[in-house]
C-alpha positions as CSV (number, residue, x, y, z in Angstrom):
1,M,13.5,12.3,-18.3
2,G,16.4,14.0,-17.1
3,N,19.7,12.9,-15.7
4,V,19.1,9.7,-13.5
5,A,21.9,8.5,-11.1
6,L,21.7,5.0,-9.5
7,F,23.3,4.2,-6.2
8,Q,23.8,0.9,-4.5
9,A,23.1,1.6,-1.1
10,A,24.0,-1.7,0.6
11,E,25.7,-5.0,-0.3
12,A,23.6,-8.2,-0.8
13,G,24.5,-11.1,1.4
14,A,26.2,-8.9,4.1
15,G,23.0,-9.1,6.7
16,I,21.9,-5.7,5.2
17,A,18.8,-5.3,3.1
18,C,19.9,-4.6,-0.3
19,F,18.2,-1.6,-2.2
20,T,19.0,0.7,-4.8
21,Q,18.4,4.3,-5.0
22,A,17.5,6.3,-8.1
23,T,17.9,10.0,-8.0
24,V,16.7,12.5,-10.7
25,R,18.4,15.8,-10.7
26,G,20.2,15.1,-7.5
27,K,17.1,14.3,-5.7
28,P,16.0,10.8,-4.4
29,A,13.1,10.1,-6.5
30,H,12.8,6.0,-6.7
31,V,13.9,3.0,-4.4
32,L,14.1,-0.3,-5.9
33,L,13.7,-3.1,-3.0
34,S,13.8,-6.7,-3.0
35,V,10.4,-8.3,-2.5
36,E,11.4,-9.8,0.8
37,E,12.4,-6.6,2.3
38,Y,9.2,-4.8,0.7
39,Q,7.1,-7.4,2.5
40,R,9.0,-7.1,5.8
41,L,8.5,-3.3,5.5
42,A,4.7,-3.6,4.5
43,G,4.0,-6.2,7.2
44,G,4.0,-9.2,5.6
45,N,1.1,-11.1,3.9
46,T,-1.3,-9.2,5.7
47,S,-5.1,-9.6,4.4
48,I,-7.3,-6.7,4.2
49,I,-9.6,-8.5,6.4
50,D,-7.1,-8.9,8.9
51,V,-6.4,-5.2,8.5
52,L,-10.3,-4.0,8.9
53,A,-11.0,-6.4,11.8
54,M,-11.5,-4.6,15.1
55,P,-10.9,-7.1,18.1
56,G,-13.9,-6.3,20.8
57,V,-16.4,-4.5,18.5
58,E,-18.7,-7.7,18.7
59,D,-20.4,-6.1,21.7
60,I,-21.3,-2.7,19.8
61,A,-24.8,-2.3,18.7
62,F,-25.3,-1.6,15.2
63,D,-28.5,-1.4,13.5
64,P,-28.5,1.0,10.6
65,P,-31.6,2.0,9.1
66,R,-32.8,0.4,5.9
67,A,-31.6,2.5,2.7
68,V,-34.5,3.9,0.6
69,I,-33.6,4.0,-2.9
70,H,-36.4,5.6,-5.3
71,Q,-36.2,4.7,-9.0
72,R,-37.6,6.5,-11.8
73,P,-38.0,5.9,-15.4
74,A,-35.3,6.9,-17.6
75,D,-36.0,9.8,-19.8
76,L,-34.7,8.9,-23.3
77,S,-36.2,11.8,-25.4
């Protein structure tokens, strides 16, 4: 995997989010965050329903055509 170096980027308990950065061959490759910091950055515990909800679209008319699916027998020869 090459040379991997870990750097402690912040002190825990100092009012700063704690994370560790791993570099591979001198380039940043990965970051290890606390769960709390990840949730803060990711927006907390938002559900997919909340993300996809679009307030105000209730008044938009949406009447899609019915899908027509044609079936045919399987050819097992």
